[in-house]
N, CA, C and O atoms as a printed pandas DataFrame, in Angstrom:
     atom_number atom_name residue_name chain_id  residue_number  x_coord  y_coord  z_coord
0              1         N          MET        A               1   15.032  -16.616    3.398
1              2        CA          MET        A               1   15.389  -17.606    2.398
2              3         C          MET        A               1   16.902  -17.591    2.213
3              4         O          MET        A               1   17.497  -16.515    2.155
4              5         N          PRO        A               2   17.527  -18.734    2.121
5              6        CA          PRO        A               2   18.984  -18.775    2.023
6              7         C          PRO        A               2   19.547  -18.392    0.651
7              8         O          PRO        A               2   20.764  -18.271    0.508
8              9         N          ILE        A               3   18.699  -18.200   -0.352
9             10        CA          ILE        A               3   19.169  -17.764   -1.663
10            11         C          ILE        A               3   18.844  -16.281   -1.819
11            12         O          ILE        A               3   17.688  -15.873   -1.709
12            13         N          VAL        A               4   19.868  -15.489   -2.075
13            14        CA          VAL        A               4   19.702  -14.048   -2.261
14            15         C          VAL        A               4   19.870  -13.744   -3.744
15            16         O          VAL        A               4   20.798  -14.237   -4.384
16            17         N          VAL        A               5   18.972  -12.936   -4.283
17            18        CA          VAL        A               5   19.022  -12.544   -5.688
18            19         C          VAL        A               5   19.692  -11.180   -5.777
19            20         O          VAL        A               5   19.223  -10.206   -5.187
20            21         N          ASN        A               6   20.790  -11.121   -6.517
21            22        CA          ASN        A               6   21.545   -9.871   -6.677
22            23         C          ASN        A               6   21.315   -9.235   -8.046
23            24         O          ASN        A               6   22.228   -8.648   -8.627
24            25         N          LEU        A               7   20.101   -9.355   -8.549
25            26        CA          LEU        A               7   19.776   -8.797   -9.860
26            27         C          LEU        A               7   19.979   -7.289   -9.873
27            28         O          LEU        A               7   20.502   -6.743  -10.845
28            29         N          ASP        A               8   19.577   -6.621   -8.819
29            30        CA          ASP        A               8   19.725   -5.169   -8.761
30            31         C          ASP        A               8   21.186   -4.737   -8.821
31            32         O          ASP        A               8   21.503   -3.695   -9.395
32            33         N          VAL        A               9   22.079   -5.533   -8.231
33            34        CA          VAL        A               9   23.514   -5.234   -8.247
34            35         C          VAL        A               9   24.056   -5.317   -9.671
35            36         O          VAL        A               9   24.778   -4.428  -10.124
36            37         N          MET        A              10   23.698   -6.402  -10.376
37            38        CA          MET        A              10   24.177   -6.572  -11.748
38            39         C          MET        A              10   23.584   -5.520  -12.677
39            40         O          MET        A              10   24.265   -5.042  -13.584
40            41         N          MET        A              11   22.338   -5.161  -12.463
41            42        CA          MET        A              11   21.712   -4.117  -13.289
42            43         C          MET        A              11   22.430   -2.789  -13.075
43            44         O          MET        A              11   22.660   -2.046  -14.030
44            45         N          ALA        A              12   22.780   -2.491  -11.847
45            46        CA          ALA        A              12   23.490   -1.247  -11.552
46            47         C          ALA        A              12   24.877   -1.250  -12.201
47            48         O          ALA        A              12   25.317   -0.238  -12.747
48            49         N          LYS        A              13   25.560   -2.398  -12.137
49            50        CA          LYS        A              13   26.885   -2.498  -12.760
50            51         C          LYS        A              13   26.806   -2.292  -14.270
51            52         O          LYS        A              13   27.722   -1.732  -14.873
52            53         N          ARG        A              14   25.723   -2.739  -14.870
53            54        CA          ARG        A              14   25.543   -2.611  -16.320
54            55         C          ARG        A              14   24.785   -1.334  -16.707
55            56         O          ARG        A              14   24.530   -1.073  -17.883
56            57         N          LYS        A              15   24.434   -0.548  -15.682
57            58        CA          LYS        A              15   23.683    0.697  -15.883
58            59         C          LYS        A              15   22.425    0.454  -16.719
59            60         O          LYS        A              15   22.167    1.142  -17.707
60            61         N          MET        A              16   21.654   -0.545  -16.293
61            62        CA          MET        A              16   20.453   -0.936  -17.017
62            63         C          MET        A              16   19.245   -0.842  -16.087
63            64         O          MET        A              16   19.295   -1.290  -14.942
64            65         N          SER        A              17   18.188   -0.272  -16.580
65            66        CA          SER        A              17   16.957   -0.147  -15.799
66            67         C          SER        A              17   16.149   -1.439  -15.889
67            68         O          SER        A              17   16.378   -2.276  -16.762
68            69         N          LEU        A              18   15.215   -1.578  -14.981
69            70        CA          LEU        A              18   14.338   -2.747  -14.980
70            71         C          LEU        A              18   13.507   -2.772  -16.260
71            72         O          LEU        A              18   13.281   -3.837  -16.833
72            73         N          ASN        A              19   13.057   -1.615  -16.704
73            74        CA          ASN        A              19   12.279   -1.535  -17.947
74            75         C          ASN        A              19   13.102   -2.002  -19.142
75            76         O          ASN        A              19   12.610   -2.758  -19.980
76            77         N          GLU        A              20   14.350   -1.557  -19.223
77            78        CA          GLU        A              20   15.222   -1.940  -20.329
78            79         C          GLU        A              20   15.501   -3.445  -20.305
79            80         O          GLU        A              20   15.452   -4.108  -21.341
80            81         N          LEU        A              21   15.790   -3.970  -19.125
81            82        CA          LEU        A              21   16.045   -5.404  -18.994
82            83         C          LEU        A              21   14.802   -6.199  -19.380
83            84         O          LEU        A              21   14.900   -7.217  -20.066
84            85         N          SER        A              22   13.656   -5.745  -18.947
85            86        CA          SER        A              22   12.392   -6.402  -19.267
86            87         C          SER        A              22   12.186   -6.497  -20.777
87            88         O          SER        A              22   11.783   -7.543  -21.286
88            89         N          GLU        A              23   12.457   -5.425  -21.479
89            90        CA          GLU        A              23   12.306   -5.412  -22.937
90            91         C          GLU        A              23   13.298   -6.353  -23.607
91            92         O          GLU        A              23   12.931   -7.103  -24.511
92            93         N          LYS        A              24   14.548   -6.316  -23.171
93            94        CA          LYS        A              24   15.591   -7.122  -23.807
94            95         C          LYS        A              24   15.443   -8.607  -23.522
95            96         O          LYS        A              24   15.760   -9.436  -24.375
96            97         N          VAL        A              25   14.964   -8.954  -22.329
97            98        CA          VAL        A              25   14.819  -10.348  -21.935
98            99         C          VAL        A              25   13.449  -10.890  -22.348
99           100         O          VAL        A              25   13.232  -12.102  -22.379
100          101         N          GLU        A              26   12.537   -9.982  -22.661
101          102        CA          GLU        A              26   11.158  -10.334  -23.029
102          103         C          GLU        A              26   10.437  -11.057  -21.894
103          104         O          GLU        A              26    9.786  -12.084  -22.085
104          105         N          ILE        A              27   10.583  -10.480  -20.719
105          106        CA          ILE        A              27    9.898  -10.958  -19.520
106          107         C          ILE        A              27    9.137   -9.764  -18.962
107          108         O          ILE        A              27    9.612   -8.630  -19.025
108          109         N          THR        A              28    7.966  -10.021  -18.423
109          110        CA          THR        A              28    7.160   -8.914  -17.929
110          111         C          THR        A              28    7.884   -8.169  -16.811
111          112         O          THR        A              28    8.680   -8.737  -16.063
112          113         N          LEU        A              29    7.585   -6.906  -16.730
113          114        CA          LEU        A              29    8.159   -6.051  -15.692
114          115         C          LEU        A              29    7.792   -6.574  -14.304
115          116         O          LEU        A              29    8.607   -6.537  -13.382
116          117         N          VAL        A              30    6.578   -7.052  -14.167
117          118        CA          VAL        A              30    6.114   -7.589  -12.876
118          119         C          VAL        A              30    6.952   -8.795  -12.459
119          120         O          VAL        A              30    7.387   -8.881  -11.311
120          121         N          ASN        A              31    7.181   -9.727  -13.388
121          122        CA          ASN        A              31    7.960  -10.922  -13.041
122          123         C          ASN        A              31    9.407  -10.574  -12.708
123          124         O          ASN        A              31    9.981  -11.153  -11.786
124          125         N          LEU        A              32   10.007   -9.638  -13.443
125          126        CA          LEU        A              32   11.374   -9.219  -13.122
126          127         C          LEU        A              32   11.423   -8.515  -11.772
127          128         O          LEU        A              32   12.371   -8.691  -11.007
128          129         N          SER        A              33   10.418   -7.731  -11.488
129          130        CA          SER        A              33   10.360   -7.025  -10.211
130          131         C          SER        A              33   10.268   -8.013   -9.048
131          132         O          SER        A              33   10.921   -7.827   -8.022
132          133         N          ILE        A              34    9.462   -9.057   -9.205
133          134        CA          ILE        A              34    9.344  -10.092   -8.179
134          135         C          ILE        A              34   10.698  -10.764   -7.957
135          136         O          ILE        A              34   11.087  -11.028   -6.820
136          137         N          LEU        A              35   11.405  -11.037   -9.040
137          138        CA          LEU        A              35   12.732  -11.646   -8.933
138          139         C          LEU        A              35   13.713  -10.687   -8.265
139          140         O          LEU        A              35   14.475  -11.083   -7.383
140          141         N          LYS        A              36   13.691   -9.440   -8.684
141          142        CA          LYS        A              36   14.623   -8.435   -8.165
142          143         C          LYS        A              36   14.449   -8.210   -6.666
143          144         O          LYS        A              36   15.432   -8.019   -5.949
144          145         N          THR        A              37   13.228   -8.231   -6.200
145          146        CA          THR        A              37   12.966   -7.971   -4.781
146          147         C          THR        A              37   13.164   -9.205   -3.908
147          148         O          THR        A              37   13.016   -9.135   -2.688
148          149         N          GLY        A              38   13.499  -10.338   -4.530
149          150        CA          GLY        A              38   13.735  -11.551   -3.763
150          151         C          GLY        A              38   12.473  -12.273   -3.345
151          152         O          GLY        A              38   12.523  -13.155   -2.488
152          153         N          LYS        A              39   11.340  -11.919   -3.933
153          154        CA          LYS        A              39   10.072  -12.554   -3.571
154          155         C          LYS        A              39    9.753  -13.770   -4.431
155          156         O          LYS        A              39    8.773  -14.469   -4.177
156          157         N          ALA        A              40   10.573  -14.027   -5.446
157          158        CA          ALA        A              40   10.352  -15.179   -6.315
158          159         C          ALA        A              40   10.661  -16.464   -5.564
159          160         O          ALA        A              40   11.592  -16.519   -4.761
160          161         N          ARG        A              41    9.879  -17.485   -5.832
161          162        CA          ARG        A              41   10.108  -18.772   -5.179
162          163         C          ARG        A              41   10.853  -19.724   -6.101
163          164         O          ARG        A              41   11.351  -20.761   -5.663
164          165         N          ALA        A              42   10.926  -19.368   -7.387
165          166        CA          ALA        A              42   11.615  -20.220   -8.365
166          167         C          ALA        A              42   11.978  -19.367   -9.576
167          168         O          ALA        A              42   11.433  -18.282   -9.773
168          169         N          ILE        A              43   12.901  -19.872  -10.376
169          170        CA          ILE        A              43   13.251  -19.230  -11.641
170          171         C          ILE        A              43   13.536  -20.328  -12.654
171          172         O          ILE        A              43   14.216  -21.307  -12.347
172          173         N          ARG        A              44   13.023  -20.163  -13.838
173          174        CA          ARG        A              44   13.281  -21.128  -14.902
174          175         C          ARG        A              44   14.693  -20.920  -15.428
175          176         O          ARG        A              44   15.201  -19.799  -15.466
176          177         N          PHE        A              45   15.316  -22.023  -15.834
177          178        CA          PHE        A              45   16.657  -21.914  -16.409
178          179         C          PHE        A              45   16.640  -21.058  -17.664
179          180         O          PHE        A              45   17.605  -20.338  -17.923
180          181         N          SER        A              46   15.575  -21.115  -18.447
181          182        CA          SER        A              46   15.494  -20.301  -19.660
182          183         C          SER        A              46   15.469  -18.813  -19.315
183          184         O          SER        A              46   16.036  -17.996  -20.040
184          185         N          THR        A              47   14.818  -18.465  -18.215
185          186        CA          THR        A              47   14.791  -17.068  -17.759
186          187         C          THR        A              47   16.164  -16.656  -17.260
187          188         O          THR        A              47   16.647  -15.572  -17.586
188          189         N          LEU        A              48   16.789  -17.509  -16.478
189          190        CA          LEU        A              48   18.132  -17.243  -15.962
190          191         C          LEU        A              48   19.119  -17.082  -17.112
191          192         O          LEU        A              48   19.962  -16.186  -17.088
192          193         N          LEU        A              49   19.018  -17.935  -18.104
193          194        CA          LEU        A              49   19.875  -17.863  -19.281
194          195         C          LEU        A              49   19.700  -16.535  -20.005
195          196         O          LEU        A              49   20.683  -15.887  -20.365
196          197         N          ALA        A              50   18.452  -16.128  -20.220
197          198        CA          ALA        A              50   18.175  -14.873  -20.927
198          199         C          ALA        A              50   18.728  -13.668  -20.165
199          200         O          ALA        A              50   19.300  -12.762  -20.770
200          201         N          ILE        A              51   18.561  -13.654  -18.854
201          202        CA          ILE        A              51   19.070  -12.555  -18.032
202          203         C          ILE        A              51   20.593  -12.522  -18.081
203          204         O          ILE        A              51   21.195  -11.457  -18.219
204          205         N          CYS        A              52   21.215  -13.701  -17.965
205          206        CA          CYS        A              52   22.686  -13.771  -18.016
206          207         C          CYS        A              52   23.226  -13.290  -19.357
207          208         O          CYS        A              52   24.250  -12.608  -19.404
208          209         N          LYS        A              53   22.547  -13.641  -20.445
209          210        CA          LYS        A              53   22.981  -13.188  -21.773
210          211         C          LYS        A              53   22.918  -11.670  -21.881
211          212         O          LYS        A              53   23.868  -11.035  -22.338
212          213         N          VAL        A              54   21.808  -11.098  -21.463
213          214        CA          VAL        A              54   21.618   -9.653  -21.577
214          215         C          VAL        A              54   22.576   -8.892  -20.662
215          216         O          VAL        A              54   23.137   -7.873  -21.066
216          217         N          LEU        A              55   22.767   -9.372  -19.444
217          218        CA          LEU        A              55   23.637   -8.689  -18.489
218          219         C          LEU        A              55   25.098   -9.117  -18.606
219          220         O          LEU        A              55   25.959   -8.588  -17.904
220          221         N          ASP        A              56   25.378  -10.076  -19.494
221          222        CA          ASP        A              56   26.728  -10.587  -19.702
222          223         C          ASP        A              56   27.362  -10.989  -18.368
223          224         O          ASP        A              56   28.402  -10.469  -17.963
224          225         N          CYS        A              57   26.693  -11.933  -17.705
225          226        CA          CYS        A              57   27.165  -12.381  -16.398
226          227         C          CYS        A              57   26.932  -13.874  -16.238
227          228         O          CYS        A              57   26.355  -14.516  -17.116
228          229         N          GLN        A              58   27.372  -14.416  -15.141
229          230        CA          GLN        A              58   27.184  -15.813  -14.796
230          231         C          GLN        A              58   26.032  -15.940  -13.795
231          232         O          GLN        A              58   25.736  -14.983  -13.079
232          233         N          PRO        A              59   25.373  -17.116  -13.732
233          234        CA          PRO        A              59   24.304  -17.301  -12.750
234          235         C          PRO        A              59   24.756  -16.990  -11.324
235          236         O          PRO        A              59   23.977  -16.470  -10.526
236          237         N          GLY        A              60   25.999  -17.302  -11.003
237          238        CA          GLY        A              60   26.529  -17.019   -9.669
238          239         C          GLY        A              60   26.648  -15.534   -9.363
239          240         O          GLY        A              60   26.738  -15.145   -8.199
240          241         N          ASP        A              61   26.648  -14.703  -10.402
241          242        CA          ASP        A              61   26.646  -13.256  -10.192
242          243         C          ASP        A              61   25.270  -12.777   -9.741
243          244         O          ASP        A              61   25.143  -11.731   -9.106
244          245         N          LEU        A              62   24.250  -13.547  -10.073
245          246        CA          LEU        A              62   22.866  -13.165   -9.766
246          247         C          LEU        A              62   22.318  -13.829   -8.516
247          248         O          LEU        A              62   21.480  -13.258   -7.817
248          249         N          LEU        A              63   22.791  -15.040   -8.234
249          250        CA          LEU        A              63   22.265  -15.814   -7.112
250          251         C          LEU        A              63   23.364  -16.108   -6.108
251          252         O          LEU        A              63   24.481  -16.472   -6.476
252          253         N          GLU        A              64   23.033  -15.947   -4.838
253          254        CA          GLU        A              64   24.005  -16.167   -3.770
254          255         C          GLU        A              64   23.360  -16.991   -2.670
255          256         O          GLU        A              64   22.223  -16.732   -2.276
256          257         N          TYR        A              65   24.084  -17.979   -2.177
257          258        CA          TYR        A              65   23.610  -18.804   -1.077
258          259         C          TYR        A              65   24.181  -18.283    0.229
259          260         O          TYR        A              65   25.386  -18.057    0.348
260          261         N          LEU        A              66   23.307  -18.093    1.208
261          262        CA          LEU        A              66   23.737  -17.719    2.557
262          263         C          LEU        A              66   23.292  -18.825    3.507
263          264         O          LEU        A              66   22.128  -19.227    3.498
264          265         N          ASP        A              67   24.216  -19.314    4.324
265          266        CA          ASP        A              67   23.832  -20.341    5.284
266          267         C          ASP        A              67   23.035  -19.718    6.428
267          268         O          ASP        A              67   22.860  -18.500    6.478
268          269         N          ASP        A              68   22.563  -20.543    7.329
269          270        CA          ASP        A              68   21.711  -20.073    8.423
270          271         C          ASP        A              68   22.381  -19.006    9.273
271          272         O          ASP        A              68   21.709  -18.081    9.730
272          273         N          ASN        A              69   23.671  -19.107    9.495
273          274        CA          ASN        A              69   24.379  -18.115   10.300
274          275         C          ASN        A              69   24.371  -16.750    9.629
275          276         O          ASN        A              69   24.167  -15.733   10.292
276          277         N          ASN        A              70   24.592  -16.721    8.320
277          278        CA          ASN        A              70   24.573  -15.454    7.582
278          279         C          ASN        A              70   23.175  -14.874    7.510
279          280         O          ASN        A              70   23.014  -13.654    7.500
280          281         N          GLN        A              71   22.156  -15.726    7.458
281          282        CA          GLN        A              71   20.779  -15.243    7.406
282          283         C          GLN        A              71   20.476  -14.386    8.618
283          284         O          GLN        A              71   19.893  -13.308    8.498
284          285         N          GLU        A              72   20.870  -14.865    9.782
285          286        CA          GLU        A              72   20.615  -14.115   10.998
286          287         C          GLU        A              72   21.369  -12.790   11.001
287          288         O          GLU        A              72   20.863  -11.778   11.486
288          289         N          LEU        A              73   22.562  -12.805   10.464
289          290        CA          LEU        A              73   23.362  -11.611   10.382
290          291         C          LEU        A              73   22.685  -10.535    9.549
291          292         O          LEU        A              73   22.734   -9.354    9.893
292          293         N          PHE        A              74   22.044  -10.947    8.437
293          294        CA          PHE        A              74   21.413  -10.003    7.520
294          295         C          PHE        A              74   19.905   -9.906    7.730
295          296         O          PHE        A              74   19.218   -9.258    6.941
296          297         N          ASN        A              75   19.380  -10.533    8.771
297          298        CA          ASN        A              75   17.944  -10.514    9.058
298          299         C          ASN        A              75   17.110  -11.010    7.902
299          300         O          ASN        A              75   16.081  -10.415    7.582
300          301         N          ILE        A              76   17.531  -12.084    7.273
301          302        CA          ILE        A              76   16.809  -12.665    6.162
302          303         C          ILE        A              76   15.937  -13.780    6.703
303          304         O          ILE        A              76   16.421  -14.653    7.424
304          305         N          ASN        A              77   14.667  -13.762    6.364
305          306        CA          ASN        A              77   13.734  -14.780    6.848
306          307         C          ASN        A              77   13.402  -15.748    5.748
307          308         O          ASN        A              77   12.628  -16.682    5.961
């Protein structure tokens, strides 16, 4: 997928666990885990907003677009 989710990077920068983020954002641990692992197929703007507020970041800090050439470089399917 050409969109890479860098949630784990931002969580590490903020020294926040998935459990802590889940509690603060009020999203289930399972749904955050799906997002963190890049298995999510969509994200609601309200969810993105809540995560950005808690992590004090911009949507671009969490989501990254890789073109087809970069996908092959990183073995992203």
